[in-house]
C-alpha positions as CSV (number, residue, x, y, z in Angstrom):
1,X,-22.1,29.8,-6.6
2,X,-19.7,27.2,-8.1
3,X,-19.4,23.7,-6.7
4,X,-16.1,24.5,-5.1
5,X,-17.4,27.5,-3.4
6,X,-20.3,25.6,-2.1
7,X,-18.1,22.8,-0.7
8,X,-15.8,25.5,0.9
9,X,-18.9,27.2,2.4
10,X,-20.1,23.9,4.0
11,X,-16.6,22.9,5.0
12,X,-16.2,25.9,6.9
13,X,-19.2,24.7,9.2
14,X,-18.5,20.9,9.0
15,X,-18.4,19.2,12.2
16,X,-16.5,16.1,10.8
17,X,-13.1,16.0,12.5
18,X,-10.9,16.6,9.5
19,X,-12.5,19.8,8.9
20,X,-12.2,21.0,12.6
21,X,-8.6,20.1,12.5
22,X,-8.1,22.0,9.0
23,X,-9.7,25.1,10.5
24,X,-7.1,25.3,12.9
25,X,-4.5,25.8,10.2
26,X,-7.0,28.7,8.8
27,X,-6.5,30.5,12.1
28,X,-2.8,29.8,12.4
29,X,-2.3,32.0,9.3
30,X,-5.1,34.4,9.1
31,X,-3.3,36.6,6.7
32,X,-2.8,33.9,4.1
33,X,0.3,31.7,3.3
34,X,3.3,31.6,5.5
35,X,6.7,32.9,4.4
36,X,7.8,29.4,3.2
37,X,4.8,29.4,0.6
38,X,3.0,26.3,1.9
39,X,1.6,24.3,4.8
40,X,3.7,21.6,5.8
41,X,2.2,18.5,7.5
42,X,4.5,15.9,9.0
43,X,4.1,12.3,10.3
44,X,6.8,10.4,12.1
45,X,7.9,6.9,12.1
46,X,10.5,4.9,14.1
47,X,12.1,2.2,12.2
48,X,13.2,0.2,15.0
49,X,10.5,-2.5,13.9
50,X,8.5,-3.3,10.8
51,X,5.7,-0.6,9.8
52,X,2.1,-1.7,11.2
53,X,-1.3,-0.4,10.5
54,X,-0.9,2.3,13.3
55,X,1.9,3.6,11.3
56,X,-0.3,3.6,8.0
57,X,-3.2,5.0,10.2
58,X,-1.2,8.1,11.1
59,X,-0.4,8.9,7.6
60,X,-3.9,8.2,6.3
61,X,-5.5,10.6,9.0
62,X,-3.1,13.3,8.5
63,X,-3.8,13.1,4.6
64,X,-7.6,13.3,5.4
65,X,-6.9,16.7,7.2
66,X,-4.9,17.7,4.5
67,X,-7.3,17.2,2.1
68,X,-9.8,18.9,4.2
69,X,-7.6,21.9,4.3
70,X,-7.4,21.7,0.5
71,X,-11.2,22.4,0.5
72,X,-10.8,25.5,2.9
73,X,-7.7,27.0,1.3
74,X,-6.0,27.4,-2.1
75,X,-2.5,27.6,-0.3
76,X,-0.2,24.7,-1.2
77,X,0.7,21.9,1.2
78,X,3.3,19.2,1.5
79,X,3.3,16.1,3.5
80,X,6.7,14.7,5.1
81,X,7.0,11.2,6.2
82,X,9.9,11.4,8.6
83,X,11.9,8.5,9.7
84,X,13.7,8.6,13.0
85,X,16.6,6.6,11.6
86,X,19.3,8.0,13.6
87,X,17.7,6.7,16.8
88,X,19.9,4.2,18.8
89,X,18.6,0.5,18.5
90,X,17.0,0.2,22.2
91,X,16.1,-3.4,21.9
92,X,15.8,-6.3,19.4
93,X,12.2,-6.8,18.1
94,X,10.7,-10.1,18.7
95,X,9.4,-10.5,14.9
96,X,13.0,-10.4,12.9
97,X,15.5,-13.0,12.1
98,X,19.2,-12.8,13.2
99,X,18.3,-11.4,16.7
100,X,21.7,-12.4,18.1
101,X,23.5,-10.4,15.4
102,X,21.2,-7.7,16.1
103,X,22.0,-7.6,19.8
104,X,25.8,-7.0,19.0
105,X,24.6,-3.6,17.6
106,X,22.5,-2.3,20.3
107,X,22.9,1.5,21.0
108,X,24.1,2.2,17.4
109,X,22.0,4.4,15.2
110,X,19.5,2.3,13.3
111,X,21.1,3.2,9.8
112,X,24.4,1.8,11.0
113,X,22.7,-1.7,12.3
114,X,23.0,-4.5,9.6
115,X,19.7,-5.5,8.0
116,X,18.7,-8.9,9.5
117,X,16.8,-9.8,6.3
118,X,20.1,-9.3,4.4
119,X,18.5,-7.2,1.7
120,X,19.3,-3.5,2.4
121,X,22.4,-1.4,3.5
122,X,20.9,-1.4,7.0
123,X,17.9,-2.4,9.3
124,X,16.6,1.2,9.0
125,X,16.9,1.1,5.2
126,X,15.0,-2.0,5.1
127,X,12.4,-0.8,7.5
128,X,12.2,2.6,5.5
129,X,11.5,0.8,2.4
130,X,8.7,-1.2,4.0
131,X,7.4,2.0,5.0
132,X,7.6,3.4,1.5
133,X,6.0,0.3,0.1
134,X,3.3,0.6,2.5
135,X,2.4,4.0,1.7
136,X,2.8,3.9,-1.9
137,X,0.3,1.0,-2.2
138,X,-2.3,3.3,-1.0
139,X,-1.4,6.2,-3.4
140,X,-0.2,8.7,-0.8
141,X,1.2,11.9,-1.9
142,X,4.1,12.3,0.7
143,X,7.8,13.1,0.6
144,X,10.1,10.7,2.6
145,X,12.6,12.4,4.8
146,X,15.5,10.5,6.8
147,X,16.9,11.9,9.8
148,X,20.4,10.4,9.3
149,X,20.4,12.0,6.0
150,X,19.3,15.5,7.0
151,X,21.7,15.4,10.0
152,X,24.6,14.3,7.9
153,X,23.9,16.9,5.1
154,X,23.8,19.7,7.6
155,X,20.4,20.3,7.0
156,X,19.7,20.7,10.8
157,X,23.0,22.5,11.4
158,X,21.4,26.0,12.2
159,X,18.6,24.5,14.5
160,X,21.2,22.4,16.4
161,X,23.3,25.5,16.9
162,X,20.0,27.2,18.5
163,X,19.6,24.1,20.7
164,X,23.1,24.6,22.0
165,X,22.3,28.3,22.6
166,X,19.3,27.4,24.5
167,X,20.9,24.4,26.4
168,X,20.1,25.9,29.8
169,X,16.3,26.7,28.7
170,X,16.0,23.3,27.5
171,X,17.3,21.8,30.6
172,X,15.0,23.8,32.9
173,X,12.0,22.3,30.7
174,X,13.0,18.8,30.9
175,X,14.8,18.2,34.2
176,X,11.5,18.6,36.4
177,X,10.0,16.0,34.4
178,X,12.7,13.4,34.9
179,X,13.6,11.1,37.8
180,X,16.4,12.4,40.1
181,X,18.9,9.7,39.1
182,X,18.1,10.6,35.3
183,X,18.4,14.4,35.9
184,X,22.2,13.8,36.9
185,X,23.1,12.4,33.6
186,X,20.5,14.0,31.2
187,X,21.4,16.1,28.1
188,X,19.4,17.3,25.2
189,X,22.5,16.3,23.0
190,X,23.5,12.9,22.3
191,X,26.8,12.5,20.9
192,X,27.9,9.6,18.6
193,X,30.8,7.9,20.0
194,X,34.0,8.1,17.9
195,X,35.2,4.9,19.2
196,X,32.1,2.6,19.4
197,X,29.6,4.3,17.0
198,X,26.9,4.1,19.7
199,X,24.5,7.0,20.5
200,X,25.7,7.8,24.0
201,X,23.6,9.2,26.8
202,X,26.1,11.0,28.9
203,X,26.3,14.5,30.4
204,X,27.5,17.2,27.8
205,X,29.1,20.4,28.2
206,X,28.6,23.0,25.6
207,X,32.0,24.5,24.9
208,X,31.0,26.7,21.7
209,X,27.2,27.0,20.5
210,X,28.2,28.8,17.2
211,X,30.8,26.2,16.3
212,X,28.8,23.5,17.6
213,X,31.4,22.1,19.9
214,X,30.7,20.0,22.9
215,X,32.6,18.2,25.4
216,X,31.9,14.7,27.0
217,X,33.2,11.6,28.3
218,X,33.7,8.4,26.2
219,X,35.2,5.1,27.8
220,X,37.3,7.3,30.3
221,X,38.6,9.8,27.9
222,X,37.3,13.4,27.4
223,X,36.2,14.0,24.1
224,X,35.6,17.4,22.3
225,X,33.3,17.1,19.1
226,X,31.2,18.9,16.9
227,X,27.5,18.0,16.9
228,X,27.1,19.4,13.4
229,X,26.9,17.1,10.3
230,X,26.1,14.0,12.0
231,X,28.2,14.2,15.2
232,X,25.4,13.7,17.2
233,X,21.6,13.6,17.4
234,X,19.2,15.0,20.1
235,X,17.1,13.4,22.9
236,X,13.5,12.4,21.6
237,X,11.6,15.2,22.7
238,X,14.2,18.0,21.9
239,X,14.7,16.5,18.6
240,X,11.0,16.5,17.9
241,X,11.2,20.1,18.7
242,X,14.3,21.0,16.6
243,X,12.7,18.9,13.8
244,X,9.5,21.3,13.7
245,X,11.7,24.3,13.7
246,X,14.2,23.2,11.2
247,X,11.6,22.0,8.6
248,X,8.8,24.5,9.8
249,X,6.2,22.0,10.6
250,X,2.6,23.3,10.9
251,X,0.6,20.2,11.5
252,X,1.3,16.9,13.2
253,X,-0.9,14.5,15.1
254,X,0.2,12.0,17.5
255,X,-1.0,9.0,19.6
256,X,-2.2,9.3,23.1
257,X,0.8,7.7,24.4
258,X,2.7,10.8,23.3
259,X,0.8,13.4,25.1
260,X,3.6,14.1,27.5
261,X,6.1,14.5,24.6
262,X,3.9,16.9,22.8
263,X,3.6,19.1,25.9
264,X,7.3,19.1,26.5
265,X,8.4,19.3,22.8
266,X,5.9,22.2,22.4
267,X,7.5,24.1,25.3
268,X,11.1,23.5,23.8
269,X,10.0,24.6,20.4
270,X,8.9,27.9,21.7
271,X,12.2,28.1,23.7
272,X,13.9,27.7,20.3
273,X,11.9,30.8,19.1
274,X,9.2,29.0,17.0
275,X,5.6,28.1,17.3
276,X,4.6,24.3,17.8
277,X,2.5,22.8,15.1
278,X,-1.4,22.2,15.4
279,X,-2.5,18.7,15.8
280,X,-4.4,16.4,18.1
281,X,-3.9,13.1,20.0
282,X,-5.5,10.2,18.5
283,X,-6.2,7.0,20.6
284,X,-4.3,3.9,20.1
285,X,-5.4,0.7,18.1
286,X,-5.5,-2.4,20.6
287,X,-5.2,-6.0,19.6
288,X,-7.8,-8.6,20.5
289,X,-6.8,-9.0,24.2
290,X,-7.2,-4.9,24.4
291,X,-3.2,-4.3,24.6
292,X,-1.4,-1.6,22.5
293,X,-0.3,-2.7,19.0
294,X,3.6,-2.7,19.1
295,X,5.9,-2.8,16.0
296,X,8.4,-4.8,18.0
297,X,5.9,-7.3,19.4
298,X,4.1,-7.5,16.0
299,X,0.8,-8.3,17.6
300,X,-1.3,-6.2,15.5
301,X,-2.9,-6.8,11.9
302,X,-0.6,-6.3,9.1
303,X,-1.6,-4.3,6.0
304,X,-1.0,-7.3,4.0
305,X,-3.6,-9.3,6.2
306,X,-6.2,-6.5,6.1
307,X,-6.1,-6.5,2.3
308,X,-6.2,-10.2,2.2
309,X,-9.6,-10.5,3.7
310,X,-11.1,-6.9,3.0
311,X,-10.6,-4.1,0.4
312,X,-8.1,-1.2,1.4
313,X,-11.5,1.3,1.3
314,X,-12.7,-0.8,4.5
315,X,-9.4,-0.3,6.3
316,X,-9.5,3.5,5.6
317,X,-13.0,3.6,6.7
318,X,-12.2,1.8,9.8
319,X,-9.2,4.1,10.6
320,X,-11.5,7.4,10.1
321,X,-14.1,6.9,12.4
322,X,-13.8,8.1,16.1
323,X,-10.1,8.7,16.0
324,X,-10.3,9.7,20.0
325,X,-11.8,6.3,20.8
326,X,-9.7,3.3,21.5
327,X,-10.5,0.4,18.9
328,X,-9.8,-3.1,18.7
329,X,-8.0,-4.1,15.4
330,X,-8.2,-7.6,14.7
331,X,-9.7,-10.1,12.1
332,X,-13.2,-10.1,13.6
333,X,-13.6,-6.3,12.8
334,X,-13.2,-6.8,9.0
335,X,-16.4,-7.9,8.0
336,X,-18.5,-5.3,9.9
337,X,-16.0,-2.5,8.6
338,X,-16.8,-3.7,4.7
339,X,-20.3,-3.8,5.3
340,X,-20.5,-0.4,7.1
341,X,-18.4,1.2,4.2
342,X,-20.8,0.2,1.7
343,X,-23.7,1.2,3.5
344,X,-22.3,4.8,3.9
345,X,-21.2,4.9,0.4
346,X,-24.6,3.9,-0.9
347,X,-26.2,6.7,0.9
348,X,-23.8,9.2,-0.2
349,X,-25.1,10.0,-3.7
350,X,-28.3,11.2,-2.2
351,X,-27.1,13.4,0.5
352,X,-26.8,17.1,0.6
353,X,-23.5,18.6,0.6
354,X,-23.7,19.2,4.3
355,X,-24.2,15.5,5.1
356,X,-21.9,14.3,2.3
357,X,-18.9,16.4,4.2
358,X,-19.9,14.1,7.4
359,X,-20.0,11.0,5.5
360,X,-16.7,8.8,6.4
361,X,-16.4,7.8,2.6
362,X,-16.0,11.4,1.6
363,X,-12.9,11.3,3.6
364,X,-11.9,7.8,2.5
365,X,-12.1,8.9,-1.2
366,X,-11.5,12.8,-0.8
367,X,-15.0,13.3,-2.1
368,X,-14.1,11.4,-5.3
369,X,-16.3,8.2,-4.9
370,X,-15.9,5.4,-7.4
371,X,-19.0,4.4,-9.6
372,X,-20.7,1.2,-8.5
373,X,-23.0,-0.5,-6.0
374,X,-23.2,-3.7,-4.1
375,X,-26.0,-5.9,-4.6
376,X,-25.5,-8.0,-1.7
377,X,-23.7,-7.6,1.6
378,X,-20.2,-9.0,2.6
379,X,-21.9,-10.8,5.6
380,X,-24.2,-12.3,3.2
381,X,-21.4,-13.5,1.0
382,X,-19.6,-15.0,4.0
383,X,-22.5,-16.9,5.1
384,X,-23.1,-18.2,1.4
385,X,-19.5,-19.4,1.2
386,X,-19.9,-20.7,4.7
387,X,-22.8,-23.1,3.7
388,X,-21.1,-23.8,0.3
389,X,-18.0,-25.4,1.8
390,X,-15.0,-25.7,-0.3
391,X,-16.3,-23.4,-2.8
392,X,-14.7,-21.6,-5.9
393,X,-15.2,-18.2,-7.1
394,X,-17.1,-19.3,-10.2
395,X,-19.4,-21.3,-7.7
396,X,-20.4,-18.5,-5.6
397,X,-21.1,-16.4,-8.9
398,X,-23.3,-19.3,-9.9
399,X,-25.6,-18.5,-7.0
400,X,-25.4,-14.7,-7.5
401,X,-26.8,-14.8,-10.9
402,X,-30.0,-16.5,-9.4
403,X,-30.3,-13.6,-7.0
404,X,-29.1,-10.6,-8.9
405,X,-30.6,-10.2,-12.6
406,X,-27.3,-8.8,-14.1
407,X,-24.6,-10.5,-11.9
408,X,-21.3,-10.9,-13.5
409,X,-17.4,-9.9,-12.7
410,X,-17.9,-7.1,-15.5
411,X,-21.0,-5.6,-14.2
412,X,-19.7,-5.7,-10.5
413,X,-16.0,-5.8,-10.4
414,X,-15.9,-4.8,-6.6
415,X,-18.3,-7.6,-5.8
416,X,-16.0,-10.1,-7.5
417,X,-13.0,-8.7,-5.6
418,X,-15.1,-9.2,-2.2
419,X,-16.0,-12.7,-3.5
420,X,-12.1,-13.5,-3.1
421,X,-12.0,-11.6,0.3
422,X,-14.6,-13.6,1.6
423,X,-13.4,-16.9,0.4
424,X,-10.0,-16.3,2.1
425,X,-11.8,-15.2,5.3
426,X,-13.8,-18.2,5.4
427,X,-11.0,-20.5,4.9
428,X,-8.8,-19.0,7.2
429,X,-10.9,-17.8,10.1
430,X,-14.6,-19.1,9.7
431,X,-14.3,-22.7,8.5
432,X,-12.2,-23.7,11.6
433,X,-14.8,-22.4,14.2
434,X,-17.9,-23.6,12.4
435,X,-19.9,-25.8,14.5
436,X,-23.7,-26.4,13.8
437,X,-25.7,-27.6,16.8
438,X,-28.9,-29.8,16.9
439,X,-32.1,-28.1,17.3
440,X,-34.2,-28.8,20.3
441,X,-37.7,-29.8,20.3
442,X,-39.3,-26.5,19.6
443,X,-36.6,-25.6,17.3
444,X,-37.2,-28.6,15.3
445,X,-40.8,-28.2,15.1
446,X,-40.4,-24.5,13.9
447,X,-37.8,-25.8,11.1
448,X,-40.4,-28.3,9.8
449,X,-42.8,-25.4,9.6
450,X,-40.4,-23.3,7.9
451,X,-39.6,-26.2,5.4
452,X,-43.2,-26.7,4.8
453,X,-43.6,-23.0,4.0
454,X,-40.7,-22.8,1.7
455,X,-41.8,-25.8,-0.1
456,X,-45.1,-24.1,-0.9
457,X,-43.2,-21.1,-2.4
458,X,-42.6,-20.6,-6.3
459,X,-38.8,-20.9,-7.1
460,X,-38.6,-17.2,-7.7
461,X,-40.0,-16.0,-4.5
462,X,-38.5,-12.6,-3.2
463,X,-36.2,-12.1,-0.2
464,X,-39.0,-10.0,1.4
465,X,-41.7,-12.9,1.0
466,X,-39.3,-15.3,2.6
467,X,-38.3,-13.0,5.3
468,X,-41.9,-12.4,6.0
469,X,-42.5,-16.3,6.5
470,X,-39.4,-16.4,9.0
471,X,-40.7,-13.5,10.9
472,X,-44.4,-15.0,11.4
473,X,-43.1,-18.5,12.6
474,X,-40.6,-16.6,15.1
475,X,-43.6,-14.6,16.4
476,X,-45.9,-17.5,16.6
477,X,-46.3,-18.6,20.2
478,X,-46.9,-22.3,19.5
479,X,-43.0,-22.6,19.0
480,X,-42.2,-21.1,22.3
481,X,-39.6,-18.4,21.3
482,X,-39.6,-15.8,24.4
483,X,-38.2,-13.3,21.9
484,X,-37.8,-13.2,18.1
485,X,-34.0,-13.2,18.5
486,X,-34.0,-16.5,19.9
487,X,-35.4,-17.9,16.8
488,X,-32.9,-16.1,14.5
489,X,-30.2,-17.2,16.9
490,X,-31.5,-21.0,16.6
491,X,-31.2,-20.7,12.7
492,X,-28.0,-19.2,12.7
493,X,-26.7,-22.0,15.0
494,X,-28.5,-25.0,13.4
495,X,-28.2,-24.0,9.8
496,X,-25.1,-21.8,9.6
497,X,-23.1,-22.8,12.6
498,X,-22.6,-19.4,13.7
499,X,-24.0,-17.1,16.5
500,X,-24.8,-14.2,14.3
501,X,-26.0,-14.2,10.7
502,X,-27.8,-12.2,8.0
503,X,-31.5,-11.7,7.1
504,X,-32.4,-15.2,6.6
505,X,-35.2,-14.2,3.7
506,X,-31.9,-12.6,2.1
507,X,-29.9,-15.7,2.7
508,X,-32.5,-18.2,1.6
509,X,-33.2,-16.2,-1.6
510,X,-29.4,-16.3,-2.5
511,X,-28.8,-19.7,-1.6
512,X,-31.9,-20.9,-3.2
513,X,-35.1,-22.3,-1.8
514,X,-34.1,-26.0,-2.6
515,X,-30.6,-25.9,-1.2
516,X,-31.9,-24.0,2.0
517,X,-34.4,-27.0,2.5
518,X,-31.6,-29.3,2.1
519,X,-29.9,-27.4,5.1
520,X,-33.0,-27.8,7.1
521,X,-33.3,-31.6,6.5
522,X,-29.4,-31.6,7.6
523,X,-30.1,-29.8,10.9
524,X,-33.2,-32.4,11.5
525,X,-31.1,-35.3,11.1
526,X,-28.6,-34.2,13.6
């Protein structure tokens, strides 16, 4: 059995969610490739605001399912990143300039709204460029598709005619879901006003489905207009279904906030004579306050922020895990994500194939893990930088060479990058909050004992030797610690100025016994 056969056999039974999703596509086409010759994955983007990590996250997770499908099947695939850039501008985002100018263009298609940054043809063109930059930085294999370009090029015309043919069936699906006052004005079709250029939300009469002709009122005048080649767009749920039909979408996931949209769009897709795509609803990322991250509010972490304080693999790792569970996304989650990524990566080479396929790093790297290991944790680096104060990268390496025999930027390039992340994270988020407290009487006695024990150790004492001493002091009833964790917390708060910290044996070995004794002396003098 070849390696590919082994992976395929294991993937057929793997419980990791990308494989569970990919197996839906095997069942979708049990007889092999569809007529179009490939499986089409789609992700959607609404360019009314700047892209955020939630946008990236959907493309990442879809790519993970696509990669899992490649392990199960030889049928080719495509991934389309679709921008709903013909949507009307509903409100002005809080986090962009020239808001008064944007207010003048409310209701117009986003590709007809001037770019508030003054760099691109329109606001949508600006945000579409930001999306592509977003995705290109991570090396995604995708095809960008603009709704405006497809509508105007006539690529959707056949599907639009089918929408007009099925107008009543679509109304029968949608009207029961709407409030009574909205039912009176609802139409699946949103004509573009020939007078104002605004995307109109008005009742529409179908005149000739084959010709694409509709009639509607615009500023008191009855207008007959073709919906083809960009003369109109569709209501969101109808538009989504039409796109699935026109493009032949086989797989698209969506956030939990779109469960109702998925339900109604799937019904409309069937009414149009097609099968809705496979997919699932993932939970939303939340900000530090537990609120949904919004493009218009800009209240989430940006991709640039995460990449300043952690490597891109740590973000992919965080996005992979538990997609159906709501998770907070803020600065505080980065250090743990970095260390957990490396923990899983360290385990991967020694795991059997079945466990490897369930290891998050397999999906982060599509089974092609880079070489290299990490001799210290990111958390330990942060604590080291914390006690060093205003340190440079070279100074941090100076400590590491005492702790790791062959430590250098050349032998550990990923560690060198992490040092840069640790310095930035400490500077911007840790240093302003550090507050060392004075030890109480019992803690001071225990610290003096620790100092004496350290003084008796040789300079090359191992981290394990030091950890045993720290542990023994905490267990000694003479020092009055009710729980061992109370002693560790006292060490973190008095020596490091934090409530949590590393294994003290590892930290002291890294920082050096003499330097650690100076930390103790400073705490005792407080």
